[in-house]
PDB file with one MODEL, atoms N, CA, C and O in Angstrom:
MODEL        1
ATOM      1  N   UNK A   1     115.029 117.385 149.919  1.00  0.00           N
ATOM      2  CA  UNK A   1     115.487 118.744 149.663  1.00  0.00           C
ATOM      3  C   UNK A   1     115.817 118.866 148.178  1.00  0.00           C
ATOM      4  O   UNK A   1     116.645 118.121 147.654  1.00  0.00           O
ATOM      5  N   UNK A   2     115.165 119.809 147.508  1.00  0.00           N
ATOM      6  CA  UNK A   2     115.429 120.037 146.087  1.00  0.00           C
ATOM      7  C   UNK A   2     116.146 121.374 145.931  1.00  0.00           C
ATOM      8  O   UNK A   2     115.597 122.426 146.259  1.00  0.00           O
ATOM      9  N   UNK A   3     117.357 121.324 145.437  1.00  0.00           N
ATOM     10  CA  UNK A   3     118.168 122.527 145.280  1.00  0.00           C
ATOM     11  C   UNK A   3     118.142 122.977 143.821  1.00  0.00           C
ATOM     12  O   UNK A   3     118.371 122.187 142.905  1.00  0.00           O
ATOM     13  N   UNK A   4     117.858 124.264 143.631  1.00  0.00           N
ATOM     14  CA  UNK A   4     117.882 124.868 142.303  1.00  0.00           C
ATOM     15  C   UNK A   4     119.057 125.837 142.280  1.00  0.00           C
ATOM     16  O   UNK A   4     119.224 126.644 143.195  1.00  0.00           O
ATOM     17  N   UNK A   5     119.865 125.753 141.235  1.00  0.00           N
ATOM     18  CA  UNK A   5     121.024 126.633 141.120  1.00  0.00           C
ATOM     19  C   UNK A   5     120.639 127.937 140.455  1.00  0.00           C
ATOM     20  O   UNK A   5     119.848 127.959 139.512  1.00  0.00           O
ATOM     21  N   UNK A   6     121.209 129.035 140.958  1.00  0.00           N
ATOM     22  CA  UNK A   6     121.033 130.356 140.352  1.00  0.00           C
ATOM     23  C   UNK A   6     122.354 130.693 139.667  1.00  0.00           C
ATOM     24  O   UNK A   6     123.409 130.714 140.302  1.00  0.00           O
ATOM     25  N   UNK A   7     122.281 130.955 138.369  1.00  0.00           N
ATOM     26  CA  UNK A   7     123.499 131.225 137.603  1.00  0.00           C
ATOM     27  C   UNK A   7     123.438 132.593 136.942  1.00  0.00           C
ATOM     28  O   UNK A   7     122.366 133.166 136.746  1.00  0.00           O
ATOM     29  N   UNK A   8     124.614 133.099 136.606  1.00  0.00           N
ATOM     30  CA  UNK A   8     124.719 134.357 135.866  1.00  0.00           C
ATOM     31  C   UNK A   8     124.105 134.132 134.484  1.00  0.00           C
ATOM     32  O   UNK A   8     124.402 133.130 133.834  1.00  0.00           O
ATOM     33  N   UNK A   9     123.249 135.056 134.027  1.00  0.00           N
ATOM     34  CA  UNK A   9     122.675 134.891 132.684  1.00  0.00           C
ATOM     35  C   UNK A   9     123.729 135.040 131.595  1.00  0.00           C
ATOM     36  O   UNK A   9     124.842 135.499 131.854  1.00  0.00           O
ATOM     37  N   UNK A  10     123.370 134.646 130.371  1.00  0.00           N
ATOM     38  CA  UNK A  10     124.253 134.798 129.223  1.00  0.00           C
ATOM     39  C   UNK A  10     124.567 136.279 129.048  1.00  0.00           C
ATOM     40  O   UNK A  10     123.669 137.120 129.098  1.00  0.00           O
ATOM     41  N   UNK A  11     125.824 136.592 128.845  1.00  0.00           N
ATOM     42  CA  UNK A  11     126.250 137.961 128.593  1.00  0.00           C
ATOM     43  C   UNK A  11     126.402 138.128 127.086  1.00  0.00           C
ATOM     44  O   UNK A  11     126.489 137.139 126.358  1.00  0.00           O
ATOM     45  N   UNK A  12     126.434 139.364 126.615  1.00  0.00           N
ATOM     46  CA  UNK A  12     126.599 139.566 125.170  1.00  0.00           C
ATOM     47  C   UNK A  12     127.968 139.054 124.731  1.00  0.00           C
ATOM     48  O   UNK A  12     128.876 138.906 125.549  1.00  0.00           O
ATOM     49  N   UNK A  13     128.104 138.788 123.449  1.00  0.00           N
ATOM     50  CA  UNK A  13     129.328 138.169 122.928  1.00  0.00           C
ATOM     51  C   UNK A  13     130.590 138.967 123.226  1.00  0.00           C
ATOM     52  O   UNK A  13     131.650 138.385 123.457  1.00  0.00           O
ATOM     53  N   UNK A  14     130.489 140.289 123.223  1.00  0.00           N
ATOM     54  CA  UNK A  14     131.676 141.116 123.414  1.00  0.00           C
ATOM     55  C   UNK A  14     132.007 141.351 124.894  1.00  0.00           C
ATOM     56  O   UNK A  14     132.993 142.018 125.212  1.00  0.00           O
ATOM     57  N   UNK A  15     131.178 140.800 125.802  1.00  0.00           N
ATOM     58  CA  UNK A  15     131.384 141.021 127.235  1.00  0.00           C
ATOM     59  C   UNK A  15     131.865 139.725 127.885  1.00  0.00           C
ATOM     60  O   UNK A  15     131.193 138.697 127.811  1.00  0.00           O
ATOM     61  N   UNK A  16     133.032 139.786 128.519  1.00  0.00           N
ATOM     62  CA  UNK A  16     133.603 138.591 129.128  1.00  0.00           C
ATOM     63  C   UNK A  16     133.165 138.406 130.574  1.00  0.00           C
ATOM     64  O   UNK A  16     133.010 137.274 131.034  1.00  0.00           O
ATOM     65  N   UNK A  17     132.963 139.514 131.301  1.00  0.00           N
ATOM     66  CA  UNK A  17     132.643 139.405 132.714  1.00  0.00           C
ATOM     67  C   UNK A  17     131.699 140.517 133.148  1.00  0.00           C
ATOM     68  O   UNK A  17     131.470 141.485 132.423  1.00  0.00           O
ATOM     69  N   UNK A  18     131.159 140.351 134.348  1.00  0.00           N
ATOM     70  CA  UNK A  18     130.223 141.323 134.902  1.00  0.00           C
ATOM     71  C   UNK A  18     130.500 141.465 136.398  1.00  0.00           C
ATOM     72  O   UNK A  18     131.212 140.655 136.992  1.00  0.00           O
ATOM     73  N   UNK A  19     129.923 142.507 136.994  1.00  0.00           N
ATOM     74  CA  UNK A  19     130.095 142.761 138.420  1.00  0.00           C
ATOM     75  C   UNK A  19     128.761 142.616 139.140  1.00  0.00           C
ATOM     76  O   UNK A  19     127.748 143.168 138.710  1.00  0.00           O
ATOM     77  N   UNK A  20     128.773 141.875 140.228  1.00  0.00           N
ATOM     78  CA  UNK A  20     127.586 141.715 141.062  1.00  0.00           C
ATOM     79  C   UNK A  20     127.355 143.042 141.786  1.00  0.00           C
ATOM     80  O   UNK A  20     128.279 143.581 142.396  1.00  0.00           O
ATOM     81  N   UNK A  21     126.138 143.569 141.724  1.00  0.00           N
ATOM     82  CA  UNK A  21     125.853 144.821 142.410  1.00  0.00           C
ATOM     83  C   UNK A  21     125.436 144.535 143.848  1.00  0.00           C
ATOM     84  O   UNK A  21     126.309 144.353 144.696  1.00  0.00           O
ATOM     85  N   UNK A  22     124.148 144.487 144.160  1.00  0.00           N
ATOM     86  CA  UNK A  22     123.735 144.259 145.550  1.00  0.00           C
ATOM     87  C   UNK A  22     122.625 143.221 145.610  1.00  0.00           C
ATOM     88  O   UNK A  22     121.624 143.320 144.902  1.00  0.00           O
ATOM     89  N   UNK A  23     122.820 142.224 146.466  1.00  0.00           N
ATOM     90  CA  UNK A  23     121.794 141.203 146.671  1.00  0.00           C
ATOM     91  C   UNK A  23     120.563 141.849 147.280  1.00  0.00           C
ATOM     92  O   UNK A  23     120.679 142.665 148.195  1.00  0.00           O
ATOM     93  N   UNK A  24     119.386 141.494 146.783  1.00  0.00           N
ATOM     94  CA  UNK A  24     118.112 142.012 147.297  1.00  0.00           C
ATOM     95  C   UNK A  24     117.610 141.138 148.455  1.00  0.00           C
ATOM     96  O   UNK A  24     116.754 141.566 149.230  1.00  0.00           O
ATOM     97  N   UNK A  25     118.134 139.930 148.569  1.00  0.00           N
ATOM     98  CA  UNK A  25     117.761 138.980 149.618  1.00  0.00           C
ATOM     99  C   UNK A  25     119.019 138.482 150.311  1.00  0.00           C
ATOM    100  O   UNK A  25     120.121 138.545 149.767  1.00  0.00           O
ATOM    101  N   UNK A  26     118.822 137.979 151.544  1.00  0.00           N
ATOM    102  CA  UNK A  26     119.926 137.380 152.292  1.00  0.00           C
ATOM    103  C   UNK A  26     119.709 135.870 152.364  1.00  0.00           C
ATOM    104  O   UNK A  26     118.587 135.387 152.207  1.00  0.00           O
ATOM    105  N   UNK A  27     120.780 135.138 152.600  1.00  0.00           N
ATOM    106  CA  UNK A  27     120.664 133.693 152.784  1.00  0.00           C
ATOM    107  C   UNK A  27     119.698 133.420 153.927  1.00  0.00           C
ATOM    108  O   UNK A  27     119.757 134.063 154.975  1.00  0.00           O
ATOM    109  N   UNK A  28     118.804 132.455 153.710  1.00  0.00           N
ATOM    110  CA  UNK A  28     117.817 132.101 154.711  1.00  0.00           C
ATOM    111  C   UNK A  28     116.460 132.741 154.478  1.00  0.00           C
ATOM    112  O   UNK A  28     115.480 132.371 155.125  1.00  0.00           O
ATOM    113  N   UNK A  29     116.392 133.708 153.552  1.00  0.00           N
ATOM    114  CA  UNK A  29     115.123 134.381 153.272  1.00  0.00           C
ATOM    115  C   UNK A  29     114.350 133.655 152.176  1.00  0.00           C
ATOM    116  O   UNK A  29     114.935 133.054 151.275  1.00  0.00           O
ATOM    117  N   UNK A  30     113.024 133.724 152.273  1.00  0.00           N
ATOM    118  CA  UNK A  30     112.153 133.132 151.257  1.00  0.00           C
ATOM    119  C   UNK A  30     112.173 134.001 150.004  1.00  0.00           C
ATOM    120  O   UNK A  30     112.259 135.227 150.081  1.00  0.00           O
ATOM    121  N   UNK A  31     112.091 133.342 148.847  1.00  0.00           N
ATOM    122  CA  UNK A  31     112.015 134.052 147.570  1.00  0.00           C
ATOM    123  C   UNK A  31     110.873 133.470 146.744  1.00  0.00           C
ATOM    124  O   UNK A  31     110.542 132.290 146.857  1.00  0.00           O
ATOM    125  N   UNK A  32     110.281 134.318 145.918  1.00  0.00           N
ATOM    126  CA  UNK A  32     109.224 133.876 145.013  1.00  0.00           C
ATOM    127  C   UNK A  32     109.830 133.629 143.640  1.00  0.00           C
ATOM    128  O   UNK A  32     110.850 134.224 143.294  1.00  0.00           O
ATOM    129  N   UNK A  33     109.217 132.766 142.866  1.00  0.00           N
ATOM    130  CA  UNK A  33     109.681 132.530 141.496  1.00  0.00           C
ATOM    131  C   UNK A  33     109.649 133.849 140.743  1.00  0.00           C
ATOM    132  O   UNK A  33     108.691 134.613 140.859  1.00  0.00           O
ATOM    133  N   UNK A  34     110.683 134.114 139.981  1.00  0.00           N
ATOM    134  CA  UNK A  34     110.843 135.317 139.161  1.00  0.00           C
ATOM    135  C   UNK A  34     111.096 136.596 139.962  1.00  0.00           C
ATOM    136  O   UNK A  34     111.168 137.677 139.379  1.00  0.00           O
ATOM    137  N   UNK A  35     111.230 136.494 141.273  1.00  0.00           N
ATOM    138  CA  UNK A  35     111.588 137.671 142.076  1.00  0.00           C
ATOM    139  C   UNK A  35     113.044 138.031 141.783  1.00  0.00           C
ATOM    140  O   UNK A  35     113.892 137.144 141.687  1.00  0.00           O
ATOM    141  N   UNK A  36     113.341 139.319 141.641  1.00  0.00           N
ATOM    142  CA  UNK A  36     114.710 139.743 141.329  1.00  0.00           C
ATOM    143  C   UNK A  36     115.592 139.531 142.558  1.00  0.00           C
ATOM    144  O   UNK A  36     115.306 140.045 143.639  1.00  0.00           O
ATOM    145  N   UNK A  37     116.674 138.762 142.372  1.00  0.00           N
ATOM    146  CA  UNK A  37     117.592 138.463 143.468  1.00  0.00           C
ATOM    147  C   UNK A  37     118.753 139.440 143.522  1.00  0.00           C
ATOM    148  O   UNK A  37     119.166 139.863 144.602  1.00  0.00           O
ATOM    149  N   UNK A  38     119.281 139.800 142.350  1.00  0.00           N
ATOM    150  CA  UNK A  38     120.454 140.669 142.282  1.00  0.00           C
ATOM    151  C   UNK A  38     120.528 141.282 140.893  1.00  0.00           C
ATOM    152  O   UNK A  38     119.994 140.733 139.929  1.00  0.00           O
ATOM    153  N   UNK A  39     121.190 142.417 140.803  1.00  0.00           N
ATOM    154  CA  UNK A  39     121.487 143.029 139.509  1.00  0.00           C
ATOM    155  C   UNK A  39     122.967 142.839 139.234  1.00  0.00           C
ATOM    156  O   UNK A  39     123.808 142.943 140.127  1.00  0.00           O
ATOM    157  N   UNK A  40     123.262 142.556 137.971  1.00  0.00           N
ATOM    158  CA  UNK A  40     124.641 142.336 137.540  1.00  0.00           C
ATOM    159  C   UNK A  40     124.952 143.372 136.469  1.00  0.00           C
ATOM    160  O   UNK A  40     124.189 143.536 135.517  1.00  0.00           O
ATOM    161  N   UNK A  41     126.078 144.071 136.626  1.00  0.00           N
ATOM    162  CA  UNK A  41     126.420 145.160 135.716  1.00  0.00           C
ATOM    163  C   UNK A  41     127.583 144.776 134.813  1.00  0.00           C
ATOM    164  O   UNK A  41     128.608 144.280 135.281  1.00  0.00           O
ATOM    165  N   UNK A  42     127.415 145.010 133.514  1.00  0.00           N
ATOM    166  CA  UNK A  42     128.520 144.881 132.565  1.00  0.00           C
ATOM    167  C   UNK A  42     128.891 146.292 132.127  1.00  0.00           C
ATOM    168  O   UNK A  42     128.296 147.263 132.595  1.00  0.00           O
ATOM    169  N   UNK A  43     129.858 146.411 131.243  1.00  0.00           N
ATOM    170  CA  UNK A  43     130.224 147.753 130.767  1.00  0.00           C
ATOM    171  C   UNK A  43     129.146 148.336 129.852  1.00  0.00           C
ATOM    172  O   UNK A  43     129.208 149.514 129.500  1.00  0.00           O
ATOM    173  N   UNK A  44     128.169 147.532 129.466  1.00  0.00           N
ATOM    174  CA  UNK A  44     127.137 147.987 128.542  1.00  0.00           C
ATOM    175  C   UNK A  44     125.737 148.039 129.142  1.00  0.00           C
ATOM    176  O   UNK A  44     124.927 148.865 128.719  1.00  0.00           O
ATOM    177  N   UNK A  45     125.429 147.190 130.106  1.00  0.00           N
ATOM    178  CA  UNK A  45     124.052 147.059 130.570  1.00  0.00           C
ATOM    179  C   UNK A  45     124.007 146.516 132.001  1.00  0.00           C
ATOM    180  O   UNK A  45     124.963 145.907 132.481  1.00  0.00           O
ATOM    181  N   UNK A  46     122.868 146.753 132.673  1.00  0.00           N
ATOM    182  CA  UNK A  46     122.612 146.150 133.985  1.00  0.00           C
ATOM    183  C   UNK A  46     121.547 145.075 133.783  1.00  0.00           C
ATOM    184  O   UNK A  46     120.463 145.354 133.271  1.00  0.00           O
ATOM    185  N   UNK A  47     121.862 143.853 134.185  1.00  0.00           N
ATOM    186  CA  UNK A  47     120.942 142.721 134.039  1.00  0.00           C
ATOM    187  C   UNK A  47     120.340 142.368 135.389  1.00  0.00           C
ATOM    188  O   UNK A  47     121.034 142.379 136.405  1.00  0.00           O
ATOM    189  N   UNK A  48     119.051 142.054 135.401  1.00  0.00           N
ATOM    190  CA  UNK A  48     118.404 141.571 136.618  1.00  0.00           C
ATOM    191  C   UNK A  48     118.411 140.048 136.597  1.00  0.00           C
ATOM    192  O   UNK A  48     118.115 139.431 135.574  1.00  0.00           O
ATOM    193  N   UNK A  49     118.749 139.453 137.723  1.00  0.00           N
ATOM    194  CA  UNK A  49     118.756 137.993 137.824  1.00  0.00           C
ATOM    195  C   UNK A  49     117.568 137.570 138.685  1.00  0.00           C
ATOM    196  O   UNK A  49     117.567 137.795 139.895  1.00  0.00           O
ATOM    197  N   UNK A  50     116.542 136.950 138.055  1.00  0.00           N
ATOM    198  CA  UNK A  50     115.378 136.514 138.822  1.00  0.00           C
ATOM    199  C   UNK A  50     115.595 135.127 139.436  1.00  0.00           C
ATOM    200  O   UNK A  50     116.429 134.344 138.981  1.00  0.00           O
ATOM    201  N   UNK A  51     114.821 134.856 140.476  1.00  0.00           N
ATOM    202  CA  UNK A  51     114.843 133.517 141.079  1.00  0.00           C
ATOM    203  C   UNK A  51     114.224 132.532 140.097  1.00  0.00           C
ATOM    204  O   UNK A  51     113.122 132.775 139.607  1.00  0.00           O
ATOM    205  N   UNK A  52     114.903 131.423 139.794  1.00  0.00           N
ATOM    206  CA  UNK A  52     114.359 130.441 138.860  1.00  0.00           C
ATOM    207  C   UNK A  52     113.203 129.627 139.459  1.00  0.00           C
ATOM    208  O   UNK A  52     112.462 128.968 138.730  1.00  0.00           O
ATOM    209  N   UNK A  53     113.054 129.675 140.791  1.00  0.00           N
ATOM    210  CA  UNK A  53     111.994 128.922 141.466  1.00  0.00           C
ATOM    211  C   UNK A  53     111.724 129.553 142.827  1.00  0.00           C
ATOM    212  O   UNK A  53     112.558 130.288 143.356  1.00  0.00           O
ATOM    213  N   UNK A  54     110.553 129.259 143.390  1.00  0.00           N
ATOM    214  CA  UNK A  54     110.233 129.722 144.737  1.00  0.00           C
ATOM    215  C   UNK A  54     110.891 128.804 145.760  1.00  0.00           C
ATOM    216  O   UNK A  54     111.089 127.616 145.504  1.00  0.00           O
ATOM    217  N   UNK A  55     111.228 129.362 146.914  1.00  0.00           N
ATOM    218  CA  UNK A  55     111.835 128.576 147.975  1.00  0.00           C
ATOM    219  C   UNK A  55     112.588 129.461 148.938  1.00  0.00           C
ATOM    220  O   UNK A  55     112.219 130.615 149.155  1.00  0.00           O
ATOM    221  N   UNK A  56     113.645 128.921 149.517  1.00  0.00           N
ATOM    222  CA  UNK A  56     114.483 129.670 150.451  1.00  0.00           C
ATOM    223  C   UNK A  56     115.879 129.786 149.855  1.00  0.00           C
ATOM    224  O   UNK A  56     116.464 128.796 149.416  1.00  0.00           O
ATOM    225  N   UNK A  57     116.403 131.004 149.844  1.00  0.00           N
ATOM    226  CA  UNK A  57     117.763 131.244 149.373  1.00  0.00           C
ATOM    227  C   UNK A  57     118.709 130.674 150.423  1.00  0.00           C
ATOM    228  O   UNK A  57     118.935 131.291 151.464  1.00  0.00           O
ATOM    229  N   UNK A  58     119.255 129.508 150.150  1.00  0.00           N
ATOM    230  CA  UNK A  58     120.055 128.816 151.163  1.00  0.00           C
ATOM    231  C   UNK A  58     121.518 129.214 151.165  1.00  0.00           C
ATOM    232  O   UNK A  58     122.179 129.149 152.202  1.00  0.00           O
ATOM    233  N   UNK A  59     122.030 129.626 150.016  1.00  0.00           N
ATOM    234  CA  UNK A  59     123.468 129.896 149.927  1.00  0.00           C
ATOM    235  C   UNK A  59     123.739 130.947 148.865  1.00  0.00           C
ATOM    236  O   UNK A  59     123.230 130.861 147.747  1.00  0.00           O
ATOM    237  N   UNK A  60     124.547 131.945 149.223  1.00  0.00           N
ATOM    238  CA  UNK A  60     125.031 132.948 148.272  1.00  0.00           C
ATOM    239  C   UNK A  60     126.513 132.668 148.078  1.00  0.00           C
ATOM    240  O   UNK A  60     127.289 132.739 149.031  1.00  0.00           O
ATOM    241  N   UNK A  61     126.908 132.352 146.853  1.00  0.00           N
ATOM    242  CA  UNK A  61     128.294 131.944 146.580  1.00  0.00           C
ATOM    243  C   UNK A  61     129.176 133.092 146.116  1.00  0.00           C
ATOM    244  O   UNK A  61     130.399 133.017 146.233  1.00  0.00           O
ATOM    245  N   UNK A  62     128.570 134.161 145.587  1.00  0.00           N
ATOM    246  CA  UNK A  62     129.328 135.327 145.124  1.00  0.00           C
ATOM    247  C   UNK A  62     128.705 136.566 145.752  1.00  0.00           C
ATOM    248  O   UNK A  62     127.518 136.829 145.558  1.00  0.00           O
ATOM    249  N   UNK A  63     129.486 137.318 146.492  1.00  0.00           N
ATOM    250  CA  UNK A  63     128.965 138.472 147.210  1.00  0.00           C
ATOM    251  C   UNK A  63     128.920 139.734 146.366  1.00  0.00           C
ATOM    252  O   UNK A  63     129.355 139.751 145.215  1.00  0.00           O
ATOM    253  N   UNK A  64     128.384 140.791 146.967  1.00  0.00           N
ATOM    254  CA  UNK A  64     128.319 142.096 146.317  1.00  0.00           C
ATOM    255  C   UNK A  64     129.717 142.514 145.856  1.00  0.00           C
ATOM    256  O   UNK A  64     130.689 142.377 146.599  1.00  0.00           O
ATOM    257  N   UNK A  65     129.809 143.022 144.633  1.00  0.00           N
ATOM    258  CA  UNK A  65     131.076 143.508 144.108  1.00  0.00           C
ATOM    259  C   UNK A  65     131.936 142.452 143.443  1.00  0.00           C
ATOM    260  O   UNK A  65     132.969 142.780 142.860  1.00  0.00           O
ATOM    261  N   UNK A  66     131.534 141.190 143.517  1.00  0.00           N
ATOM    262  CA  UNK A  66     132.328 140.113 142.918  1.00  0.00           C
ATOM    263  C   UNK A  66     132.273 140.197 141.389  1.00  0.00           C
ATOM    264  O   UNK A  66     131.278 140.646 140.820  1.00  0.00           O
ATOM    265  N   UNK A  67     133.336 139.769 140.743  1.00  0.00           N
ATOM    266  CA  UNK A  67     133.380 139.687 139.286  1.00  0.00           C
ATOM    267  C   UNK A  67     133.001 138.265 138.887  1.00  0.00           C
ATOM    268  O   UNK A  67     133.554 137.294 139.405  1.00  0.00           O
ATOM    269  N   UNK A  68     132.049 138.154 137.959  1.00  0.00           N
ATOM    270  CA  UNK A  68     131.537 136.845 137.551  1.00  0.00           C
ATOM    271  C   UNK A  68     131.518 136.738 136.031  1.00  0.00           C
ATOM    272  O   UNK A  68     131.643 137.738 135.324  1.00  0.00           O
ATOM    273  N   UNK A  69     131.358 135.504 135.536  1.00  0.00           N
ATOM    274  CA  UNK A  69     131.263 135.247 134.097  1.00  0.00           C
ATOM    275  C   UNK A  69     129.933 134.550 133.805  1.00  0.00           C
ATOM    276  O   UNK A  69     129.277 134.059 134.723  1.00  0.00           O
ATOM    277  N   UNK A  70     129.543 134.505 132.560  1.00  0.00           N
ATOM    278  CA  UNK A  70     128.284 133.876 132.147  1.00  0.00           C
ATOM    279  C   UNK A  70     128.213 132.434 132.636  1.00  0.00           C
ATOM    280  O   UNK A  70     129.211 131.713 132.614  1.00  0.00           O
ATOM    281  N   UNK A  71     127.036 132.022 133.074  1.00  0.00           N
ATOM    282  CA  UNK A  71     126.749 130.658 133.554  1.00  0.00           C
ATOM    283  C   UNK A  71     127.448 130.288 134.859  1.00  0.00           C
ATOM    284  O   UNK A  71     127.406 129.128 135.269  1.00  0.00           O
ATOM    285  N   UNK A  72     128.089 131.249 135.518  1.00  0.00           N
ATOM    286  CA  UNK A  72     128.729 130.951 136.805  1.00  0.00           C
ATOM    287  C   UNK A  72     127.663 130.786 137.880  1.00  0.00           C
ATOM    288  O   UNK A  72     126.702 131.555 137.930  1.00  0.00           O
ATOM    289  N   UNK A  73     127.830 129.791 138.732  1.00  0.00           N
ATOM    290  CA  UNK A  73     126.916 129.538 139.840  1.00  0.00           C
ATOM    291  C   UNK A  73     127.102 130.628 140.898  1.00  0.00           C
ATOM    292  O   UNK A  73     128.213 130.847 141.382  1.00  0.00           O
ATOM    293  N   UNK A  74     125.988 131.322 141.261  1.00  0.00           N
ATOM    294  CA  UNK A  74     126.101 132.409 142.236  1.00  0.00           C
ATOM    295  C   UNK A  74     125.289 132.175 143.508  1.00  0.00           C
ATOM    296  O   UNK A  74     125.545 132.809 144.532  1.00  0.00           O
ATOM    297  N   UNK A  75     124.307 131.263 143.449  1.00  0.00           N
ATOM    298  CA  UNK A  75     123.491 131.003 144.641  1.00  0.00           C
ATOM    299  C   UNK A  75     122.726 129.696 144.469  1.00  0.00           C
ATOM    300  O   UNK A  75     122.688 129.109 143.388  1.00  0.00           O
ATOM    301  N   UNK A  76     122.109 129.252 145.591  1.00  0.00           N
ATOM    302  CA  UNK A  76     121.270 128.052 145.560  1.00  0.00           C
ATOM    303  C   UNK A  76     119.971 128.349 146.296  1.00  0.00           C
ATOM    304  O   UNK A  76     119.953 129.062 147.299  1.00  0.00           O
ATOM    305  N   UNK A  77     118.879 127.780 145.771  1.00  0.00           N
ATOM    306  CA  UNK A  77     117.557 127.917 146.387  1.00  0.00           C
ATOM    307  C   UNK A  77     117.038 126.515 146.703  1.00  0.00           C
ATOM    308  O   UNK A  77     117.086 125.619 145.861  1.00  0.00           O
ATOM    309  N   UNK A  78     116.538 126.339 147.938  1.00  0.00           N
ATOM    310  CA  UNK A  78     115.906 125.080 148.333  1.00  0.00           C
ATOM    311  C   UNK A  78     114.403 125.243 148.104  1.00  0.00           C
ATOM    312  O   UNK A  78     113.750 126.033 148.787  1.00  0.00           O
ATOM    313  N   UNK A  79     113.861 124.502 147.153  1.00  0.00           N
ATOM    314  CA  UNK A  79     112.453 124.654 146.795  1.00  0.00           C
ATOM    315  C   UNK A  79     111.514 123.942 147.754  1.00  0.00           C
ATOM    316  O   UNK A  79     110.299 124.115 147.666  1.00  0.00           O
ATOM    317  N   UNK A  80     112.051 123.145 148.666  1.00  0.00           N
ATOM    318  CA  UNK A  80     111.210 122.411 149.604  1.00  0.00           C
ATOM    319  C   UNK A  80     111.311 122.937 151.033  1.00  0.00           C
ATOM    320  O   UNK A  80     110.714 122.368 151.947  1.00  0.00           O
ATOM    321  N   UNK A  81     112.059 124.017 151.228  1.00  0.00           N
ATOM    322  CA  UNK A  81     112.246 124.568 152.588  1.00  0.00           C
ATOM    323  C   UNK A  81     111.009 125.322 153.034  1.00  0.00           C
ATOM    324  O   UNK A  81     110.977 125.854 154.143  1.00  0.00           O
TER     325      UNK A  81
ENDMDL
END
């Protein structure tokens, strides 16, 4: 089992945190590489978070509406599932 971590992308220097909007996939669903998993909103911009690899979204660690910071782990993908 190869697990790939999904993390919050780098935010701009003046932005400390962001809000998770809505997951496009649920745990247990297959995802393609570069498929958009969730949008994250800061006070300045909405960022799309793509899947870093194809596989199955095994775990969502931060739900819709959660406040997150840059590089925070938000999900895991099993690339061998």
